[in-house]
C-alpha positions, -999 to 999 in steps of 0.1 A, spaced: -125 -12 -210 -110 -39 -188 -123 -39 -151 -101 -21 -130 -94 -33 -88 -112 -16 -63 -86 -10 -38 -94 0 -4 -68 32 9 -53 23 43 -86 -4 46 -118 12 44 -104 50 59 -133 66 52 -152 45 74 -127 31 103 -99 45 114 -70 38 89 -44 10 90 -64 -8 116 -74 -44 114 -108 -34 119 -111 -8 87 -91 -38 67 -123 -62 78 -145 -35 69 -129 -28 33 -134 -65 27 -170 -65 39 -176 -39 9 -162 -63 -13 -130 -51 -19 -107 -62 -44 -72 -53 -27 -65 -28 3 -31 -6 7 -12 -6 40 20 13 52 47 -4 72 71 10 97 102 -7 111 100 -4 152 126 -7 173 125 -44 183 123 -51 141 90 -57 135 70 -46 107 42 -26 124 8 -12 101 7 28 104 11 56 84 25 83 102 65 84 114 55 96 146 27 83 168 7 116 184 -18 128 150 -41 93 159 -24 77 192 -21 79 222 17 79 219 43 107 214 74 104 195 82 84 161 68 52 156 109 35 151 118 42 187 90 18 202 93 -15 209 65 -40 193 55 -44 234 53 -6 238 35 -1 205 7 -27 213 -2 -8 249 -15 23 225 -48 31 215 -55 42 178 -82 66 181 -87 55 220 -98 21 207 -81 0 185 -46 -11 184 -17 -9 158 -12 -44 138 17 -59 126 24 -70 84 17 -106 95 -11 -99 117 -27 -79 86 -18 -111 59 -36 -137 82 -65 -116 84 -67 -113 48 -53 -146 43 -48 -145 2 -85 -140 -10 -74 -103 -18 -43 -81 -36 -27 -66 -6 -6 -34 -14 22 -27 12 39 7 11 75 9 22 75 43 47 106 44 62 144 32 55 153 -4 73 118 -19 57 130 -38 26 147 -68 41 122 -78 69 97 -69 39 113 -97 15 115 -119 43 78 -117 52 68 -119 17 87 -149 10 78 -169 39 39 -163 31 48 -176 -6 65 -203 -2 53 -214 32 19 -202 36 2 -206 4 1 -167 -7 0 -162 -48 24 -137 -57 -1 -117 -81 -19 -111 -47 8 -88 -34 27 -55 -47 51 -34 -25 52 4 -33 72 32 -19 79 65 -25 113 62 -14 135 49 -47 166 35 -27 142 18 -6 127 0 -39 160 -8 -51 172 -21 -20 142 -44 -20 147 -51 -62 182 -61 -56 173 -86 -29 146 -102 -46 134 -88 -83 104 -113 -76 85 -89 -63 59 -67 -75 68 -31 -75 48 -3 -77 66 36 -81 47 56 -60 49 95 -71 30 132 -62 49 150 -82 67 138 -114 51 108 -135 76 110 -160 106 107 -128 88 76 -121 86 62 -150 120 63 -156 128 48 -123 103 21 -129 120 10 -160 158 7 -138 138 -17 -109 113 -33 -137 86 -17 -116 51 -38 -125 34 -4 -114 33 32 -116 12 47 -81 5 84 -93 -15 106 -72 -46 111 -90 -43 150 -100 -10 140 -123 -31 116 -143 -41 123 -179 -56 98 -208 -25 100 -224 3 92 -201 -17 64 -185 -19 49 -220 16 60 -227 27 42 -193 4 12 -199 19 9 -234 53 1 -220 36 -27 -197 31 -8 -166 0 -13 -149 -18 26 -132 -30 25 -96 -43 57 -87 -46 74 -55 -63 88 -37 -97 90 -52 -131 96 -32 -152 115 -52 -182 108 -76 -165 134 -102 -126 121 -98 -140 85 -98 -160 87 -134 -127 108 -145 -103 81 -136 -123 51 -150 -128 73 -183 -87 71 -182 -90 35 -184 -67 33 -150 -58 -5 -135 -66 0 -99 -82 30 -82 -76 33 -44 -101 50 -22 -109 57 13 -142 44 3 -140 16 -18 -180 10 -21 -178 40 -41 -160 24 -69 
């Protein structure tokens, strides 16, 4: 069996608050092969790294992140101590040393993601192999594919493996990103036979990790990447 990639979920979410520079640094310290993060477009057009569409769960802000300027977002506290980073800040921290999985959360994320990825590939020495862009939103992935078919894409799914596989063919995706509970040894093997990587999420318990490894997946995304 070939080695699978160890991917930290939103950094090292099990140890440090998700999608913060500190969480990503923790994941790197734990020896990950990559990290998964989430991006939204804020009111002033920048890509900010945050999971939810609204701020209330883990910040001292309220309402939709899309309604705030970057200046306003930078004034907020995440879990009373961290700042919400931009995608650029995350890329600069990682510095092409590991894989980054950028999940596009909302509409309007495809074009700015393409601009940033192209800049880091063309001007900052990044390898395209260290980038994969994923989303549950087929429209956003299709938009990005039509803009730049060279960017490696991953189709996220939590309820329909077959549908994700069919759409992956439309956008020439590199990978399927299925929820762990959808996996069987057979569907993993069938997808890999068609040329797709299987990067599964979010796998945290020893039993589930062992089972994912037995399916010979290509990457495991975990809140506790040191368990992988």
